[in-house]
Structures are given as C-alpha cells and as structure tokens.
N, C-alpha and C positions, 0 to 999 in steps of 0.2 A: 846523673843529673849535672848539667853544666850551670853552675851558679855564677851570675854576672858580678863582677867586682866594680866598685864605684868608679874606678879610673878607666874602665872599659869604654865608657861613653864620652870621655874627654879627649879632645884633640891632642895628639902627641906633640905637635909643634907648640901648642899653647902651654902644655906642661913643661916642655923643655925651656921655653922662654920664662915662665914663672919661676922655675927652679934657678935658672941663671940669674934672674933679677934678685931673688932672695939671697943668693950666695954673694952677690955684689954688695957687701955691707956699706960701702961708701954711697952707693946709689940709694940704699934704704935710708941711711942717715940724712942724705941730701933731700930725699922726698919728704921725710918727716919734718925737717926744718922748713922746707918750702911751704908745706901745708900749714904748719904752725904760724909762720910769718904771714902768709896770705890770710888765714883766719883772723889773726890778730889785727891786721890792717883793716879788714872789713868790719870787724866788731868795733874797733875804735871809731871808724867813720859812722857807723849806725848809732853808737853811743853819743857822738858829737851832734847827731841829728835829733837826739832826745829819745831814742828808743832803747828799751831794756832788752838785753840779750842774755839768755841763760848760759852760764859758764859751761864750756865744753872743751874736751880734749879729743873729741872724735873727729870724723871727717865731715861733720855737719854741725850746725847750731840752730837754735830756735830764737826767733825775735818776736817780741810782743808788739803787734801792730795796732793794738788798742781798739780794734773793731773786728767785725766778722772777717775771717781770713779768706773765705772762698772768693769773694769779689776781688780781693787783692791778688790772689793767685792768678785769676783770669786776666786781670789788667796787666800784671807783669808778663804773663805769657804773650799777651798782645804786643808787648814791646820786644818780643823775640827771645825772651829769657825764660827757661823752664825752671820752676822751683817745685818743692815738694807738695804732697797732697795734704788735705785737711786731716788733722788728728782730732777726732771727736772730743777727746778729753781736754784738748787745748784749742778751743775754737777761735782764739784770737792770736795764735802763734803760727808764724810762718817757718817752715823747715827749709833751711838753705844748705845744700851740699857744697863743700869746698871744691872749687874747680881751679883752673889755671888762673894766674894773676889777671890775665886779659878777660877771662870769663867773669871773674869776680868784679872787675871794673864795669863790665856790661851789666851785671846784676845791680851794682850800686847806682848806675845811671838810670836803669829802669825803675829801681826802687824810689829814687828821688823824683822821677817824673810822676809816678803813681801816688806817692805818699806825701810829698812836700808841696 
C-alpha cells in the first residue's frame, strides 16, 4: 500500500522558496517589522477617525464599525478593496488583513469614503 505523504501534493518549487525564505532570518525579521509598522499606522489612522480596533499581533485586526458590517464590506469592495467576511459572533466588526503599505493606504481611502 502506497501511503501519500502531506508534501507529495505540494509544489517542489514552492517548498524550496518557502524553506529559503524561512532560512533568511533577516527577511523574516524585516517582514515582521513591516507588518507591525503597517498595522500600527492603519490602527492609528482608524483610531484617529474615532473607531475602536481590537488589539492584535496577528496579520489582521478587527475594527468596530458601529453598524451592521455586511453593507460596509460590500461598499468597501465596490471601492476595489477586498476585506474579510462577516463573523456572526461580531456582526459590527470588520476583519482587515494586513497587506502592503500601498494596499493599506487603499483600504484607508476606501474606508474613509464609505464610513466618514
């Protein structure tokens, strides 16, 4: 019996790139700092606009939009920015994944258009 291993279905080139990336400790440190700085800047901007943001050390955060989030998600997507889905337990919170600094500026612009 030939038992398939988890890595049998993963692209070898992708695995090689992932391994090289993880071994490049400077790249990992730079990436973490960039994500942290980008998240901090966006959270600060949202806080200055008067919105509560749940503290996060992850690659995303949740912002309380103080109204049903589904129409907000749709309106932001109409601005060309994709954000997270509705979390039923948090019907007024928007999930935002950290992207590049440019992507996050696009998010802020769309957010301001929709919410302010």
